[in-house]
N, C-alpha and C positions, 0 to 999 in steps of 0.2 A: 297792412300793405297789400295792394292788388298787383299781382304779377302780370306781366305782359305775355302775349301768346308765345313770343320767343323764349321768355324765361321759363314758362310752363313746359315747353317742349324740351328745353335744355336739361330739365331735371327728370326727364324720362317719360313724360306723358305724350300720348298721341291723340290727335283730334279724330274722332269717329264721325261718320256721316249720320244724320238724323234718322235715316231709315234703319240703322243698326240699333235695335232696341234690346233692352234687358229688363225683365220683371224682377223686382227686388222687394223683399220684406225686411224692414229695418227693426232693430231692437237696441237696447242700451243695457250695459252692465255697470252697476255702481258697486264699488268695493269699499268697505269700511273696516278699519282696524278696531277691534273691541278692546277697550281699556277697562280693567276692573273685574274681568271674569275670564276664566280659562277652563279648558277640559282638564279632568283629573290626570295626574302625571302618568299613571299606569293604564290609561284608557287605550284599549286595543284598536278602536276605530274612531278617531276624534272627528266625527262629522255628524251633523244632525240630519233629521228627516227633512225632506222638501216641504215647504209650507207656502200656501197661496195668500196673497194680499189683493183681493179684488180681482178684476178682470185682467187676464194676460200678464199677471205679475207673480213671480215665484221668488223664493229666497231660501238661503241655506246658511248655516254657520259651519265653518270648517277650519281645521288647523292648517290644512294645505289649500292654498288658493287654487291650484290646478285641479285637485280632486273635486272641489266645490263647483268650479265652472264646467267640468266634464259632466257632472250630474245635471246642471242647469241647461247647458247648451250642446253637450256632446263633444266639446273641444276644450283644449287647455287655454289658459290665459297668458301664461309665460312660456315662450318657446325655449328659452335658455334655462340654465340650472336655477330652480326656484329659490333655493336657499341663498345663492349668491345675489339674486335679484332683490330678495327681501332685505338682505344686509346692506346692499347698495342704496336702497330706498330708505333705510333706517326706520323700518316699520316692524311691527310684531304681530304674530298670530295670537288668537284666532281671528278669522275674518268673517264678517257678514257680507254675503254676496247677493245682490238683488238684481233680478233680470226682468225687464219689461219689454214686451214685443208689441209693436204697433199692429192694430187690426187691419189697416189698409195695406194694399200692395202698391208699390210705386213703379212707374214705367220710365226708365231712363232712355231718352232718345239721343243717341250720339254722345257728345261730351268728351272730355279729356280722360283717358284711362291708361293704365299700364298694368301688366300682369307680373306677379312675383310669386314663385313657388306654388303656382296653381291658384292663387288668390287674385282678385281684381281690386286695384286701388283707383279711386276716383279723385279728380281735382274739381271741387265745387260743382259736383254733379247735380245737386239740388240747392240752388242759391236761396230758395224760399225757406229752407230749413225743413225740420220734421215736426210739425205742430203737435202731433199726438205725444211725442216724446217730451217736447217742451212743456205741454200742459201737464203731463204726468209728473215731471220733476217739480213743477210749481205747485200743483194742487194735491197730489197723492203722496209723493215721497216724504214730505214733512210729517204727515200723519203716521206713516210707517215708522220713521225714525223716532218720533215722539213715543209711540206705543211700545216700541221695542226697548227704548231707554228705560221706561217705567217697568216693563216686565223683567228686565235683566238687573234692575237696581234694588237696593235696600236703602233706607235712610242713612245707615252707617257706611254703606259702600255704594254710592251712585256710580253706575256704569257710564261710559262715554263711547259714542260711535264716531270715530274720526275718519272723514273721507280721505281716501288715498288714491283712488283711480276712477276714471270715468271713460268708458269706451263705447262708442256708437258703431255698430256694424250691421251689415245686411247679409241676406242669403238669397241667391237667385233661385228661380224655379228649377234649375238643374242641380242645385245643391252647392254651388260655388260660393265661397265667402267673399263679401265685398266690404272693404274696410273704410271707415270714416272715423279715425281715432282722435279723441281730444282728451288729454289727461291733465289732472290737477293733483297736486300734493297738498295735503292738509297738515296742520301743526301736529307734532308728535310730543308726547309727554310721558314721563315715567309714572307708574302706578303699581300698587300692590294688588294682585289679582286674587279673587276667590275661586277655588277649584270646584268645578261642577261635573256631575255625571252627564253622559249623553242624554239620558232620560230627563234630567232636570232641564237641560237646554231645550229639548223637544217640547217640554211643557211650557216653558217661557215663550217659545215661538207660537205655540198654539193659542195661548192666552192673548198674545199680542195681535194675532191675525183677527181675533174677534174684537178686541178693544179699539183697534185703529178705525173701525167703521163708525165708532161713536164720535170721532174727532172731526173738526172742521179746519180746513187749511187757513181760513181767515185768522185764526188764533195760533195754530201750530206753526205757521210760517215764522212767527216771531221767536218761538222756542227753537226752531231749526236754525234760525239765524244766530241766536245766542250760543247754541252748541258749537258753531263753526267760527266764532268770533274770538280774536285774541285780545282786543282792546277791552279793558275792564269796564269802562264807562258804557260802551256799546253793549257789552254783555248784560250789564245790570239793567239798562233801559229796555233791551229786548225781552229779558225775562219778565220785567214789570209789565211791558205791553201785552205779553201773553196773559198774565194774571188779569189785567184789566179787561181785555177782550173776551177771555174765557168766562170771567165772572158775568159780564153783561149778557153773553149768549146763554149761559146757564140760567140766569135770572129770568130772561124772557120766557123760557120753557116753564120754569117754576111758577111764575105768576099766572100762567094760563092753565096749568094742570093741577097744581097742588090744592088740596082741600084743607083749609086751615082748621076746620072742626076736628081734624085728627091731631092737631098740635095744641090748640087752645080749648080749654073746657068752658063752653059758653052755657050760661043758665038757660034752662028750657023756656023760661018766660021771655027771653030775648034771642031765641034761636034764629030768627030771621034777621032782625036789625043788627044783632051782635055779629053774626057771620058776615054781613055786608060791611060792617065797620072795619073788622080786621082784614077783610079782603081788600078794601080800599086802602088801608095802611100799607099793605104789601104792594099793590099796584102803583101807588103814588111815590114809591121810593125811586129816586132818580139818580142820586150820586153813587159813586163807586163804593164808598164805605158802607152805606146803607145796604146796597145790594150784596156786598160781600158777607155782611152779617146775616142777611136773610138766607143766603145759600148755605152758610155754615150751620145755621140753626135747623134748616129744613132738609137739606140735600147732602151736604158733605159730612158724612158720619165720622170720618177720620180726622177732622179738623178740631183742635182743642184750643184752650185759652192761650197756650204758648204760641200757637200759630197765629192767633188773633193779634198778639203782641208784636210778632214779627211783621205781620201785614201793616200794622200802624207805623212801625219803625220805617219800613221801606217806602211806604206811601209818603210819609213826612219828608223823607230824604228826596224822593223823586220830585215832590212839589218844590222843595228848596232849589233843586237843580234847575227845574223849569222856570223858576223866577230869577235865575241868574245869581243866586247866592253861592258863597264859597263852599267847597267840599274837598275832602281828601280822597283822591282816587285810590290810594293804597289801602284805605280802610273801607272801601265800598263793600257792602255785605252781599257779594255776588253769590257765594255758596248758599247762604240763607235763602236768597231769592230763588235760586235754582231749585233747592229742595222743596220750597213751598210750591213752586210751579209744578214739580213732579208729584207732590202730594195731592194736589187738586185733581189730578187725572189718575190717581190710584196707587202711587208708590206706598209701600208699607214699611 
């Protein structure tokens, strides 16, 4: 709904002239509840070290939401009593807090504004949105969440990062906070947590900050969608889409860089023609099953026969679904498909 000028002013906003300008740097905080892992019960300071994920992005794991955001931004996230806020939201610590700051500085010319407690609130001050933040959420955040999920998980105890809050805000050149808040609550579920030391969590974050650079949003966006999907069929299909796209991307690299003479013992009398023959067999593999097998043979050292059987099972089911055949949503192998997805990118 688009508010009229009268309605905007009635809720406290004042129209400023265009010559009244403010220089603002915008950023976004994404808060996730971590399910399946927690700090040790006797941990004196349940907060990790700060870790970087690419340009202008930092993250931290903290039992206290406010303690974490103070390290990231210098300010608290919740002004009221944090424990009451957490109980009201029906969420549970620890929290992963990710902060991304745009490189560009924006100039607000006039617009509707109001001040509260020393902060500035805008009404649709930037109708074209914030493209750096939008691109970061689309292309980078899925890689971060995928790599962190792998780093924090084991096959017996996969972790989940459940989105609970999203806050966009800015800072003026004078240090005043400008709020542009948009919040979303994700689904919450119960889980048994594994207790970890701060040192363990620091090491998981460090490994994740390296691994996420190897991932591509073209495939991880399906994984990210599956993580945040409640519908079992959509979950299953998104996990499978990740497996499919990840396999094809891995195969393309493999077919161009792998020397098959390291894998197949070719007689010296056929060193040239034999090598060419096997390389052609590799490069001519077009369908998903062929490429999955090649990647498992040559690149994915942690994939075994049981994983191959799971792949055949879920591919057959996906094919039946795509051809309109009957299936039982209650028995969809969502967990199997999720674990295979995570195993492809490194879960042990």
